[in-house]
Each structure stands twice: as C-alpha cells, then as structure tokens.
N, CA, C, O and the ligand as a Tripos MOL2 file, in Angstrom:
@<TRIPOS>MOLECULE
protein
  293   291    74     0     0
PROTEIN
NO_CHARGES

@<TRIPOS>ATOM
      1 N           3.6250  -12.6790  -10.8650 N.3       1 MET1
      2 CA          1.9320  -12.4100  -10.7720 C.3       1 MET1
      3 C           1.8160  -12.0920   -9.2540 C.2       1 MET1
      4 O           2.2590  -12.8050   -8.3540 O.2       1 MET1
      5 N           1.0760  -10.7780   -9.0890 N.am      2 SER2
      6 CA          0.8610  -10.2330   -7.7520 C.3       2 SER2
      7 C          -0.2480  -10.9260   -7.1400 C.2       2 SER2
      8 O          -0.9010  -11.6010   -7.9350 O.2       2 SER2
      9 N          -0.6570  -10.9400   -5.8690 N.am      3 PHE3
     10 CA         -1.4490  -11.7930   -5.0110 C.3       3 PHE3
     11 C          -2.8960  -11.1560   -5.7730 C.2       3 PHE3
     12 O          -3.7870  -11.9460   -6.0840 O.2       3 PHE3
     13 N          -3.0300   -9.8030   -6.0190 N.am      4 GLU4
     14 CA         -4.2670   -9.4080   -6.2630 C.3       4 GLU4
     15 C          -4.7280   -9.7230   -7.7780 C.2       4 GLU4
     16 O          -5.9280   -9.8270   -8.0320 O.2       4 GLU4
     17 N          -3.8720   -9.8520   -8.6460 N.am      5 ASN5
     18 CA         -4.1040  -10.3840  -10.1100 C.3       5 ASN5
     19 C          -4.3020  -11.7530  -10.0260 C.2       5 ASN5
     20 O          -5.1640  -12.1300  -10.8190 O.2       5 ASN5
     21 N          -3.7680  -12.7160   -9.2880 N.am      6 ALA6
     22 CA         -3.9320  -13.8880   -9.1450 C.3       6 ALA6
     23 C          -5.3470  -14.3280   -8.5210 C.2       6 ALA6
     24 O          -5.9110  -15.3580   -8.8900 O.2       6 ALA6
     25 N          -5.8810  -13.4560   -7.5360 N.am      7 LYS7
     26 CA         -6.9250  -13.4470   -6.7690 C.3       7 LYS7
     27 C          -8.0560  -13.1660   -7.8050 C.2       7 LYS7
     28 O          -9.0310  -13.9110   -7.7120 O.2       7 LYS7
     29 N          -8.0820  -12.2300   -8.7550 N.am      8 LYS8
     30 CA         -8.9610  -11.7850   -9.5630 C.3       8 LYS8
     31 C          -9.2970  -12.7240  -10.4520 C.2       8 LYS8
     32 O         -10.4760  -12.8310  -10.7910 O.2       8 LYS8
     33 N          -8.3470  -13.5250  -10.9520 N.am      9 GLN9
     34 CA         -8.5490  -14.5440  -12.1400 C.3       9 GLN9
     35 C          -9.4970  -15.6660  -11.6840 C.2       9 GLN9
     36 O         -10.1770  -16.3240  -12.4710 O.2       9 GLN9
     37 N          -9.4860  -15.8610  -10.1280 N.am     10 ILE10
     38 CA        -10.3250  -16.9560   -9.7430 C.3      10 ILE10
     39 C         -11.5790  -16.7380   -9.0310 C.2      10 ILE10
     40 O         -12.3220  -17.6120   -8.5830 O.2      10 ILE10
     41 N         -11.7500  -15.3180   -8.9720 N.am     11 GLU11
     42 CA        -12.9220  -14.9050   -7.9970 C.3      11 GLU11
     43 C         -14.0400  -15.5530   -8.2840 C.2      11 GLU11
     44 O         -14.7790  -15.6380   -7.3040 O.2      11 GLU11
     45 N         -14.4910  -16.0940   -9.3470 N.am     12 ASN12
     46 CA        -15.8440  -16.8460   -9.7800 C.3      12 ASN12
     47 C         -15.6640  -18.0510   -9.4960 C.2      12 ASN12
     48 O         -16.6520  -18.7050   -9.8290 O.2      12 ASN12
     49 N         -14.6310  -18.8480   -8.8990 N.am     13 LYS13
     50 CA        -14.4250  -20.0680   -8.7350 C.3      13 LYS13
     51 C         -14.2970  -20.3390   -7.2220 C.2      13 LYS13
     52 O         -13.1890  -20.4970   -6.7110 O.2      13 LYS13
     53 N         -15.4950  -20.3940   -6.4770 N.am     14 PRO14
     54 CA        -15.4470  -20.4600   -4.9630 C.3      14 PRO14
     55 C         -14.4540  -21.5120   -4.5220 C.2      14 PRO14
     56 O         -13.6040  -21.2270   -3.6790 O.2      14 PRO14
     57 N         -14.5250  -22.6670   -5.0360 N.am     15 VAL15
     58 CA        -13.6700  -23.7220   -4.2770 C.3      15 VAL15
     59 C         -12.0510  -23.5440   -4.3450 C.2      15 VAL15
     60 O         -11.2680  -23.7260   -3.4130 O.2      15 VAL15
     61 N         -11.7760  -23.1880   -5.5310 N.am     16 LYS16
     62 CA        -10.2560  -22.6150   -5.9790 C.3      16 LYS16
     63 C          -9.9180  -21.4570   -5.0490 C.2      16 LYS16
     64 O          -8.8830  -21.3930   -4.3870 O.2      16 LYS16
     65 N         -10.9970  -20.4480   -5.0630 N.am     17 LEU17
     66 CA        -10.5690  -19.2160   -4.1910 C.3      17 LEU17
     67 C         -10.4730  -19.5180   -2.7510 C.2      17 LEU17
     68 O          -9.6530  -18.9520   -2.0290 O.2      17 LEU17
     69 N         -11.4270  -20.5350   -2.2660 N.am     18 ALA18
     70 CA        -11.2580  -20.7800   -0.8190 C.3      18 ALA18
     71 C          -9.6930  -21.3620   -0.6340 C.2      18 ALA18
     72 O          -8.9870  -20.9500    0.2860 O.2      18 ALA18
     73 N          -9.2260  -22.3550   -1.5950 N.am     19 ARG19
     74 CA         -7.9970  -22.7830   -1.2440 C.3      19 ARG19
     75 C          -6.9430  -21.9150   -1.6460 C.2      19 ARG19
     76 O          -5.8840  -21.9480   -1.0200 O.2      19 ARG19
     77 N          -7.0720  -21.2630   -2.4580 N.am     20 PHE20
     78 CA         -6.0820  -20.1200   -2.6060 C.3      20 PHE20
     79 C          -5.9950  -19.1940   -1.5150 C.2      20 PHE20
     80 O          -4.8820  -18.6900   -1.3670 O.2      20 PHE20
     81 N          -6.9270  -18.8320   -0.6860 N.am     21 MET21
     82 CA         -6.9380  -17.8950    0.1930 C.3      21 MET21
     83 C          -6.3420  -18.5570    1.4200 C.2      21 MET21
     84 O          -5.6830  -17.8790    2.2080 O.2      21 MET21
     85 N          -6.5470  -19.8780    1.6190 N.am     22 LYS22
     86 CA         -5.9240  -20.4160    2.7170 C.3      22 LYS22
     87 C          -4.4190  -20.7680    2.5330 C.2      22 LYS22
     88 O          -3.7120  -20.9490    3.5250 O.2      22 LYS22
     89 N          -3.9770  -20.8560    1.4030 N.am     23 PHE23
     90 CA         -2.5360  -21.0630    1.3440 C.3      23 PHE23
     91 C          -1.7140  -20.0520    0.7800 C.2      23 PHE23
     92 O          -0.4970  -20.0960    0.9550 O.2      23 PHE23
     93 N          -2.2950  -19.0720    0.0690 N.am     24 ASN24
     94 CA         -1.5060  -18.1610   -0.6640 C.3      24 ASN24
     95 C          -1.6780  -16.5930   -0.2980 C.2      24 ASN24
     96 O          -1.2180  -15.6450   -0.9330 O.2      24 ASN24
     97 N          -2.5830  -16.5510    1.0770 N.am     25 LYS25
     98 CA         -2.6840  -15.1010    1.2790 C.3      25 LYS25
     99 C          -1.5560  -14.5920    1.9790 C.2      25 LYS25
    100 O          -0.8810  -15.3390    2.6860 O.2      25 LYS25
    101 N          -1.2770  -13.3050    1.8360 N.am     26 PRO26
    102 CA         -0.0990  -12.5720    2.3550 C.3      26 PRO26
    103 C          -0.1640  -12.7110    3.8800 C.2      26 PRO26
    104 O          -1.2650  -12.7730    4.4280 O.2      26 PRO26
    105 N           0.9480  -12.7590    4.5710 N.am     27 ARG27
    106 CA          0.7200  -12.9150    6.1080 C.3      27 ARG27
    107 C           0.6630  -11.6290    6.6590 C.2      27 ARG27
    108 O           1.4290  -10.7120    6.3610 O.2      27 ARG27
    109 N          -0.4830  -11.5590    7.6670 N.am     28 GLU28
    110 CA         -0.8590  -10.3420    8.1490 C.3      28 GLU28
    111 C           0.5250   -9.8540    9.1340 C.2      28 GLU28
    112 O           0.9850  -10.6330    9.9690 O.2      28 GLU28
    113 N           0.9570   -8.8290    8.9710 N.am     29 ARG29
    114 CA          1.9220   -8.2170    9.5480 C.3      29 ARG29
    115 C           1.8820   -7.2070   10.6620 C.2      29 ARG29
    116 O           1.2080   -6.2120   10.3960 O.2      29 ARG29
    117 N           2.5070   -7.2340   11.9730 N.am     30 LYS30
    118 CA          2.3880   -6.3940   12.9590 C.3      30 LYS30
    119 C           3.3370   -5.2680   12.7310 C.2      30 LYS30
    120 O           2.9370   -4.1820   13.1510 O.2      30 LYS30
    121 N           4.4000   -5.2850   12.2120 N.am     31 PHE31
    122 CA          5.3370   -4.1880   11.9860 C.3      31 PHE31
    123 C           5.9100   -4.3460   10.6480 C.2      31 PHE31
    124 O           5.5140   -5.2410    9.9020 O.2      31 PHE31
    125 N           6.8220   -3.5210   10.3110 N.am     32 GLY32
    126 CA          7.5980   -3.5800    9.1200 C.3      32 GLY32
    127 C           6.9350   -2.7290    7.9880 C.2      32 GLY32
    128 O           5.8800   -2.1240    8.1760 O.2      32 GLY32
    129 N           7.5810   -2.7180    6.8640 N.am     33 ARG33
    130 CA          7.4370   -1.5660    5.8470 C.3      33 ARG33
    131 C           5.9160   -1.6230    5.2370 C.2      33 ARG33
    132 O           5.3190   -0.5850    4.9500 O.2      33 ARG33
    133 N           5.3320   -2.9440    5.0620 N.am     34 ASP34
    134 CA          4.1370   -3.3210    4.4980 C.3      34 ASP34
    135 C           2.8600   -2.7810    5.2310 C.2      34 ASP34
    136 O           1.7980   -2.5390    4.6570 O.2      34 ASP34
    137 N           3.1300   -2.6000    6.7660 N.am     35 THR35
    138 CA          1.9620   -2.1330    7.5890 C.3      35 THR35
    139 C           1.6870   -0.6370    7.6440 C.2      35 THR35
    140 O           0.7990   -0.0900    8.2980 O.2      35 THR35
    141 N           2.7750    0.0540    6.6890 N.am     36 LYS36
    142 CA          2.4590    1.6890    6.9100 C.3      36 LYS36
    143 C           2.5210    2.1820    5.2930 C.2      36 LYS36
    144 O           3.5170    2.5940    4.6970 O.2      36 LYS36
    145 N           1.2250    2.0230    4.7980 N.am     37 PRO37
    146 CA          1.2470    2.3990    3.3300 C.3      37 PRO37
    147 C           1.1840    3.8210    3.3180 C.2      37 PRO37
    148 O           0.9980    4.3940    4.3910 O.2      37 PRO37
    149 N           1.3180    4.5180    2.2060 N.am     38 CYS38
    150 CA          0.8120    5.8440    1.8750 C.3      38 CYS38
    151 C          -0.6110    6.0900    1.8150 C.2      38 CYS38
    152 O          -1.3330    5.4340    1.0650 O.2      38 CYS38
    153 N          -1.1320    7.1790    2.7140 N.am     39 ARG39
    154 CA         -2.4550    7.1410    3.0730 C.3      39 ARG39
    155 C          -3.4810    7.7790    1.7100 C.2      39 ARG39
    156 O          -4.7090    7.7660    1.6240 O.2      39 ARG39
    157 N          -2.5850    8.2460    0.8580 N.am     40 ARG40
    158 CA         -3.3360    8.6900   -0.3750 C.3      40 ARG40
    159 C          -3.3190    7.6010   -1.6380 C.2      40 ARG40
    160 O          -4.2860    7.5950   -2.4000 O.2      40 ARG40
    161 N          -2.2890    6.7440   -1.8370 N.am     41 CYS41
    162 CA         -2.0780    6.0470   -2.8780 C.3      41 CYS41
    163 C          -1.8930    4.2020   -2.3680 C.2      41 CYS41
    164 O          -2.0120    3.2010   -3.0750 O.2      41 CYS41
    165 N          -1.6220    4.2990   -1.1310 N.am     42 GLY42
    166 CA         -1.4260    2.8950   -0.8620 C.3      42 GLY42
    167 C           0.1370    2.2340   -1.0810 C.2      42 GLY42
    168 O           0.4840    1.1400   -0.6360 O.2      42 GLY42
    169 N           0.8660    3.0230   -1.7560 N.am     43 LYS43
    170 CA          2.1750    2.5710   -1.9690 C.3      43 LYS43
    171 C           2.9540    2.3320   -0.6910 C.2      43 LYS43
    172 O           2.7410    3.1390    0.2140 O.2      43 LYS43
    173 N           3.8350    1.3420   -0.4660 N.am     44 THR44
    174 CA          4.5970    1.1920    0.6340 C.3      44 THR44
    175 C           5.9950    1.5190    0.4310 C.2      44 THR44
    176 O           6.7240    1.3020    1.3990 O.2      44 THR44
    177 N           6.5480    2.0130   -0.6560 N.am     45 GLU45
    178 CA          7.8180    2.3930   -1.0240 C.3      45 GLU45
    179 C           8.1610    3.8640   -0.7570 C.2      45 GLU45
    180 O           7.3740    4.6960   -1.2100 O.2      45 GLU45
    181 N           8.9950    4.1930   -0.2310 N.am     46 GLY46
    182 CA          9.5300    5.6420   -0.0270 C.3      46 GLY46
    183 C           8.4950    6.5580    0.7490 C.2      46 GLY46
    184 O           8.4060    7.7680    0.5410 O.2      46 GLY46
    185 N           7.6520    5.7980    1.7490 N.am     47 VAL47
    186 CA          6.6960    6.6010    2.4680 C.3      47 VAL47
    187 C           7.3530    7.4070    3.5250 C.2      47 VAL47
    188 O           8.2520    6.8890    4.1880 O.2      47 VAL47
    189 N           6.9550    8.7150    3.7550 N.am     48 ILE48
    190 CA          7.3510    9.6240    4.7550 C.3      48 ILE48
    191 C           6.6220    9.5390    5.9910 C.2      48 ILE48
    192 O           5.4100    9.7540    5.9600 O.2      48 ILE48
    193 N           7.2010    9.2500    7.0960 N.am     49 HIS49
    194 CA          6.1850    9.0750    8.3590 C.3      49 HIS49
    195 C           6.6430   10.3350    9.3330 C.2      49 HIS49
    196 O           6.0510   10.5040   10.3990 O.2      49 HIS49
    197 N           7.6300   11.1400    8.9590 N.am     50 LYS50
    198 CA          8.0820   12.0460    9.7470 C.3      50 LYS50
    199 C           6.7760   13.2130    9.8920 C.2      50 LYS50
    200 O           6.1230   13.5050    8.8900 O.2      50 LYS50
    201 N           6.5460   13.6890   10.9250 N.am     51 TYR51
    202 CA          5.7000   14.7030   11.3450 C.3      51 TYR51
    203 C           4.3700   14.0850   11.1740 C.2      51 TYR51
    204 O           3.4020   14.8330   11.0390 O.2      51 TYR51
    205 N           4.1990   12.6990   11.1630 N.am     52 GLY52
    206 CA          2.8340   12.0260   10.9700 C.3      52 GLY52
    207 C           2.2100   12.1930    9.5920 C.2      52 GLY52
    208 O           0.9890   12.1190    9.4560 O.2      52 GLY52
    209 N           3.1960   12.4630    8.3550 N.am     53 LEU53
    210 CA          2.5600   12.8810    7.1680 C.3      53 LEU53
    211 C           1.9370   11.5910    6.5640 C.2      53 LEU53
    212 O           0.8050   11.6310    6.0830 O.2      53 LEU53
    213 N           2.7710   10.2910    6.5900 N.am     54 ASN54
    214 CA          2.2540    9.0940    6.0520 C.3      54 ASN54
    215 C           1.8660    9.4230    4.4780 C.2      54 ASN54
    216 O           0.8230    9.0140    3.9670 O.2      54 ASN54
    217 N           2.7660   10.1520    3.8400 N.am     55 TYR55
    218 CA          2.7970   10.1730    2.3500 C.3      55 TYR55
    219 C           3.7060    9.6410    1.8310 C.2      55 TYR55
    220 O           4.8270    9.6420    2.3410 O.2      55 TYR55
    221 N           3.3730    8.9440    0.4620 N.am     56 CYS56
    222 CA          4.8380    8.4160   -0.1970 C.3      56 CYS56
    223 C           5.4990    9.7390   -0.9420 C.2      56 CYS56
    224 O           4.8560   10.7820   -1.0590 O.2      56 CYS56
    225 N           6.5470    9.6210   -1.3220 N.am     57 ARG57
    226 CA          7.3190   10.7720   -1.7260 C.3      57 ARG57
    227 C           6.7570   11.4500   -2.9690 C.2      57 ARG57
    228 O           6.8280   12.6530   -3.2210 O.2      57 ARG57
    229 N           6.1560   10.4480   -3.7480 N.am     58 GLN58
    230 CA          5.4410   10.9470   -5.0710 C.3      58 GLN58
    231 C           4.4330   11.9420   -4.6270 C.2      58 GLN58
    232 O           4.4830   13.1390   -4.9120 O.2      58 GLN58
    233 N           3.3340   11.2560   -3.7690 N.am     59 CYS59
    234 CA          2.0920   12.0050   -3.2950 C.3      59 CYS59
    235 C           2.6360   13.2460   -2.4930 C.2      59 CYS59
    236 O           2.1210   14.3520   -2.6600 O.2      59 CYS59
    237 N           3.5820   13.0720   -1.7050 N.am     60 PHE60
    238 CA          3.9030   14.2790   -0.9240 C.3      60 PHE60
    239 C           4.3530   15.5360   -1.7970 C.2      60 PHE60
    240 O           4.0850   16.6850   -1.4470 O.2      60 PHE60
    241 N           5.1000   15.2110   -3.0330 N.am     61 ARG61
    242 CA          5.5200   16.2370   -3.9990 C.3      61 ARG61
    243 C           4.3060   17.0550   -4.3090 C.2      61 ARG61
    244 O           4.3080   18.2850   -4.3470 O.2      61 ARG61
    245 N           3.1470   16.1990   -4.5530 N.am     62 GLU62
    246 CA          1.9580   16.6650   -5.3930 C.3      62 GLU62
    247 C           1.0740   17.5600   -4.1450 C.2      62 GLU62
    248 O           0.5560   18.6470   -4.4030 O.2      62 GLU62
    249 N           1.0100   17.0110   -2.9750 N.am     63 VAL63
    250 CA          0.2550   17.8030   -1.9450 C.3      63 VAL63
    251 C           1.0370   18.6300   -1.1470 C.2      63 VAL63
    252 O           0.3760   19.2480   -0.3120 O.2      63 VAL63
    253 N           2.2710   18.8450   -1.1370 N.am     64 ALA64
    254 CA          3.0960   19.4100   -0.0830 C.3      64 ALA64
    255 C           2.6720   20.9640    0.0750 C.2      64 ALA64
    256 O           2.4910   21.5330    1.1510 O.2      64 ALA64
    257 N           2.5500   21.5250   -1.1880 N.am     65 ARG65
    258 CA          1.9600   23.0710   -1.0520 C.3      65 ARG65
    259 C           0.5750   23.0500   -0.4900 C.2      65 ARG65
    260 O           0.4640   23.9780    0.3100 O.2      65 ARG65
    261 N          -0.4300   22.4130   -0.5880 N.am     66 ASP66
    262 CA         -1.4300   22.2230    0.1230 C.3      66 ASP66
    263 C          -1.3330   22.3090    1.5810 C.2      66 ASP66
    264 O          -2.0730   23.0340    2.2460 O.2      66 ASP66
    265 N          -0.4070   21.5580    2.0810 N.am     67 LEU67
    266 CA         -0.2400   21.0820    3.5490 C.3      67 LEU67
    267 C           0.5470   22.2260    4.4050 C.2      67 LEU67
    268 O           0.6210   22.2150    5.6330 O.2      67 LEU67
    269 N           1.1500   23.2600    3.5150 N.am     68 GLY68
    270 CA          1.5160   24.3300    3.7790 C.3      68 GLY68
    271 C           3.3200   24.3870    3.8360 C.2      68 GLY68
    272 O           4.0350   25.1980    4.4260 O.2      68 GLY68
    273 N           3.6300   23.4250    3.1470 N.am     69 PHE69
    274 CA          5.2910   23.2500    3.0640 C.3      69 PHE69
    275 C           5.6450   24.2480    1.7290 C.2      69 PHE69
    276 O           5.0420   24.3410    0.6600 O.2      69 PHE69
    277 N           6.8480   24.9490    2.2070 N.am     70 ASP70
    278 CA          7.3790   25.4990    1.0950 C.3      70 ASP70
    279 C           8.5840   24.9690    0.4170 C.2      70 ASP70
    280 O           9.2170   24.1070    1.0260 O.2      70 ASP70
    281 N           8.9710   25.3220   -0.6650 N.am     71 LYS71
    282 CA         10.2070   24.5620   -1.5720 C.3      71 LYS71
    283 C          11.0880   25.6150   -1.1180 C.2      71 LYS71
    284 O          10.7710   26.8030   -1.0520 O.2      71 LYS71
    285 N          12.3070   25.0810   -0.7830 N.am     72 PHE72
    286 CA         13.5670   25.7310   -0.7070 C.3      72 PHE72
    287 C          14.7130   24.9800   -1.5730 C.2      72 PHE72
    288 O          14.6600   23.8040   -1.9320 O.2      72 PHE72
    289 N          15.6390   25.7920   -1.8040 N.am     73 GLU73
    290 CA         16.7640   25.2190   -2.7160 C.3      73 GLU73
    291 C          17.3500   24.0630   -1.9400 C.2      73 GLU73
    292 O          18.2750   23.4040   -2.4170 O.2      73 GLU73
    293 ZN          1.3180    7.7350   -2.3800 Zn       74 ZN74
@<TRIPOS>BOND
     1     1     2 1
     2     2     3 1
     3     3     4 2
     4     3     5 am
     5     5     6 1
     6     6     7 1
     7     7     8 2
     8     7     9 am
     9     9    10 1
    10    10    11 1
    11    11    12 2
    12    11    13 am
    13    13    14 1
    14    14    15 1
    15    15    16 2
    16    15    17 am
    17    17    18 1
    18    18    19 1
    19    19    20 2
    20    19    21 am
    21    21    22 1
    22    22    23 1
    23    23    24 2
    24    23    25 am
    25    25    26 1
    26    26    27 1
    27    27    28 2
    28    27    29 am
    29    29    30 1
    30    30    31 1
    31    31    32 2
    32    31    33 am
    33    33    34 1
    34    34    35 1
    35    35    36 2
    36    35    37 am
    37    37    38 1
    38    38    39 1
    39    39    40 2
    40    39    41 am
    41    41    42 1
    42    42    43 1
    43    43    44 2
    44    43    45 am
    45    45    46 1
    46    46    47 1
    47    47    48 2
    48    47    49 am
    49    49    50 1
    50    50    51 1
    51    51    52 2
    52    51    53 am
    53    53    54 1
    54    54    55 1
    55    55    56 2
    56    55    57 am
    57    57    58 1
    58    58    59 1
    59    59    60 2
    60    59    61 am
    61    61    62 1
    62    62    63 1
    63    63    64 2
    64    63    65 am
    65    65    66 1
    66    66    67 1
    67    67    68 2
    68    67    69 am
    69    69    70 1
    70    70    71 1
    71    71    72 2
    72    71    73 am
    73    73    74 1
    74    74    75 1
    75    75    76 2
    76    75    77 am
    77    77    78 1
    78    78    79 1
    79    79    80 2
    80    79    81 am
    81    81    82 1
    82    82    83 1
    83    83    84 2
    84    83    85 am
    85    85    86 1
    86    86    87 1
    87    87    88 2
    88    87    89 am
    89    89    90 1
    90    90    91 1
    91    91    92 2
    92    91    93 am
    93    93    94 1
    94    94    95 1
    95    95    96 2
    96    95    97 am
    97    97    98 1
    98    98    99 1
    99    99   100 2
   100    99   101 am
   101   101   102 1
   102   102   103 1
   103   103   104 2
   104   103   105 am
   105   105   106 1
   106   106   107 1
   107   107   108 2
   108   107   109 am
   109   109   110 1
   110   110   111 1
   111   111   112 2
   112   111   113 am
   113   113   114 1
   114   114   115 1
   115   115   116 2
   116   115   117 am
   117   117   118 1
   118   118   119 1
   119   119   120 2
   120   119   121 am
   121   121   122 1
   122   122   123 1
   123   123   124 2
   124   123   125 am
   125   125   126 1
   126   126   127 1
   127   127   128 2
   128   127   129 am
   129   129   130 1
   130   130   131 1
   131   131   132 2
   132   131   133 am
   133   133   134 1
   134   134   135 1
   135   135   136 2
   136   135   137 am
   137   137   138 1
   138   138   139 1
   139   139   140 2
   140   139   141 am
   141   141   142 1
   142   142   143 1
   143   143   144 2
   144   143   145 am
   145   145   146 1
   146   146   147 1
   147   147   148 2
   148   147   149 am
   149   149   150 1
   150   150   151 1
   151   151   152 2
   152   151   153 am
   153   153   154 1
   154   154   155 1
   155   155   156 2
   156   155   157 am
   157   157   158 1
   158   158   159 1
   159   159   160 2
   160   159   161 am
   161   161   162 1
   162   162   163 1
   163   163   164 2
   164   163   165 am
   165   165   166 1
   166   166   167 1
   167   167   168 2
   168   167   169 am
   169   169   170 1
   170   170   171 1
   171   171   172 2
   172   171   173 am
   173   173   174 1
   174   174   175 1
   175   175   176 2
   176   175   177 am
   177   177   178 1
   178   178   179 1
   179   179   180 2
   180   179   181 am
   181   181   182 1
   182   182   183 1
   183   183   184 2
   184   183   185 am
   185   185   186 1
   186   186   187 1
   187   187   188 2
   188   187   189 am
   189   189   190 1
   190   190   191 1
   191   191   192 2
   192   191   193 am
   193   193   194 1
   194   194   195 1
   195   195   196 2
   196   195   197 am
   197   197   198 1
   198   198   199 1
   199   199   200 2
   200   199   201 am
   201   201   202 1
   202   202   203 1
   203   203   204 2
   204   203   205 am
   205   205   206 1
   206   206   207 1
   207   207   208 2
   208   207   209 am
   209   209   210 1
   210   210   211 1
   211   211   212 2
   212   211   213 am
   213   213   214 1
   214   214   215 1
   215   215   216 2
   216   215   217 am
   217   217   218 1
   218   218   219 1
   219   219   220 2
   220   219   221 am
   221   221   222 1
   222   222   223 1
   223   223   224 2
   224   223   225 am
   225   225   226 1
   226   226   227 1
   227   227   228 2
   228   227   229 am
   229   229   230 1
   230   230   231 1
   231   231   232 2
   232   231   233 am
   233   233   234 1
   234   234   235 1
   235   235   236 2
   236   235   237 am
   237   237   238 1
   238   238   239 1
   239   239   240 2
   240   239   241 am
   241   241   242 1
   242   242   243 1
   243   243   244 2
   244   243   245 am
   245   245   246 1
   246   246   247 1
   247   247   248 2
   248   247   249 am
   249   249   250 1
   250   250   251 1
   251   251   252 2
   252   251   253 am
   253   253   254 1
   254   254   255 1
   255   255   256 2
   256   255   257 am
   257   257   258 1
   258   258   259 1
   259   259   260 2
   260   259   261 am
   261   261   262 1
   262   262   263 1
   263   263   264 2
   264   263   265 am
   265   265   266 1
   266   266   267 1
   267   267   268 2
   268   267   269 am
   269   269   270 1
   270   270   271 1
   271   271   272 2
   272   271   273 am
   273   273   274 1
   274   274   275 1
   275   275   276 2
   276   275   277 am
   277   277   278 1
   278   278   279 1
   279   279   280 2
   280   279   281 am
   281   281   282 1
   282   282   283 1
   283   283   284 2
   284   283   285 am
   285   285   286 1
   286   286   287 1
   287   287   288 2
   288   287   289 am
   289   289   290 1
   290   290   291 1
   291   291   292 2
@<TRIPOS>SUBSTRUCTURE
     1 MET1         2 RESIDUE 1 A MET
     2 SER2         6 RESIDUE 1 A SER
     3 PHE3        10 RESIDUE 1 A PHE
     4 GLU4        14 RESIDUE 1 A GLU
     5 ASN5        18 RESIDUE 1 A ASN
     6 ALA6        22 RESIDUE 1 A ALA
     7 LYS7        26 RESIDUE 1 A LYS
     8 LYS8        30 RESIDUE 1 A LYS
     9 GLN9        34 RESIDUE 1 A GLN
    10 ILE10       38 RESIDUE 1 A ILE
    11 GLU11       42 RESIDUE 1 A GLU
    12 ASN12       46 RESIDUE 1 A ASN
    13 LYS13       50 RESIDUE 1 A LYS
    14 PRO14       54 RESIDUE 1 A PRO
    15 VAL15       58 RESIDUE 1 A VAL
    16 LYS16       62 RESIDUE 1 A LYS
    17 LEU17       66 RESIDUE 1 A LEU
    18 ALA18       70 RESIDUE 1 A ALA
    19 ARG19       74 RESIDUE 1 A ARG
    20 PHE20       78 RESIDUE 1 A PHE
    21 MET21       82 RESIDUE 1 A MET
    22 LYS22       86 RESIDUE 1 A LYS
    23 PHE23       90 RESIDUE 1 A PHE
    24 ASN24       94 RESIDUE 1 A ASN
    25 LYS25       98 RESIDUE 1 A LYS
    26 PRO26      102 RESIDUE 1 A PRO
    27 ARG27      106 RESIDUE 1 A ARG
    28 GLU28      110 RESIDUE 1 A GLU
    29 ARG29      114 RESIDUE 1 A ARG
    30 LYS30      118 RESIDUE 1 A LYS
    31 PHE31      122 RESIDUE 1 A PHE
    32 GLY32      126 RESIDUE 1 A GLY
    33 ARG33      130 RESIDUE 1 A ARG
    34 ASP34      134 RESIDUE 1 A ASP
    35 THR35      138 RESIDUE 1 A THR
    36 LYS36      142 RESIDUE 1 A LYS
    37 PRO37      146 RESIDUE 1 A PRO
    38 CYS38      150 RESIDUE 1 A CYS
    39 ARG39      154 RESIDUE 1 A ARG
    40 ARG40      158 RESIDUE 1 A ARG
    41 CYS41      162 RESIDUE 1 A CYS
    42 GLY42      166 RESIDUE 1 A GLY
    43 LYS43      170 RESIDUE 1 A LYS
    44 THR44      174 RESIDUE 1 A THR
    45 GLU45      178 RESIDUE 1 A GLU
    46 GLY46      182 RESIDUE 1 A GLY
    47 VAL47      186 RESIDUE 1 A VAL
    48 ILE48      190 RESIDUE 1 A ILE
    49 HIS49      194 RESIDUE 1 A HIS
    50 LYS50      198 RESIDUE 1 A LYS
    51 TYR51      202 RESIDUE 1 A TYR
    52 GLY52      206 RESIDUE 1 A GLY
    53 LEU53      210 RESIDUE 1 A LEU
    54 ASN54      214 RESIDUE 1 A ASN
    55 TYR55      218 RESIDUE 1 A TYR
    56 CYS56      222 RESIDUE 1 A CYS
    57 ARG57      226 RESIDUE 1 A ARG
    58 GLN58      230 RESIDUE 1 A GLN
    59 CYS59      234 RESIDUE 1 A CYS
    60 PHE60      238 RESIDUE 1 A PHE
    61 ARG61      242 RESIDUE 1 A ARG
    62 GLU62      246 RESIDUE 1 A GLU
    63 VAL63      250 RESIDUE 1 A VAL
    64 ALA64      254 RESIDUE 1 A ALA
    65 ARG65      258 RESIDUE 1 A ARG
    66 ASP66      262 RESIDUE 1 A ASP
    67 LEU67      266 RESIDUE 1 A LEU
    68 GLY68      270 RESIDUE 1 A GLY
    69 PHE69      274 RESIDUE 1 A PHE
    70 ASP70      278 RESIDUE 1 A ASP
    71 LYS71      282 RESIDUE 1 A LYS
    72 PHE72      286 RESIDUE 1 A PHE
    73 GLU73      290 RESIDUE 1 A GLU
    74 ZN74       293 GROUP 0 **** ****
C-alpha cells in the first residue's frame, strides 16, 4: 500500500495520524529521482529534464506539438 493510500485511511484519526506521520513519512530528499517529478502529472519515472522540459515521456508525447517539437522518423 502506498503512503498516500495508508494516510487517507487514517485521516480522521488524529492520534494515529500523528504517529503515522512521525514514523512512516517518506524521507525529504535533496537529490535523486523523487525530487524531480513531471510538471504536468507528477510522475517520477521517465522524466525528460533536457532543455528544462521536466515532462515525463508520456506527457511529452501529448504536449510536444504545442511546445514546437516536430516529429521525425
Ligand atoms: Zn507527466
């Protein structure tokens, strides 16, 4: 179960939530993959940082035309 799902389940239980947040919060990272999410969907896998795009490959496919990229063979 992901952190978000587990958190959602106990959001109405303040004591449990406080304890959960103390011990199960994902670490704040200064560098690495998780610090650079896609600016459109928040995905951290397959993100293109080249030219300062910061789109994941799926979002890039959808918005590339609008950004002025042309598709070549
Ligand atoms: Zn994306």
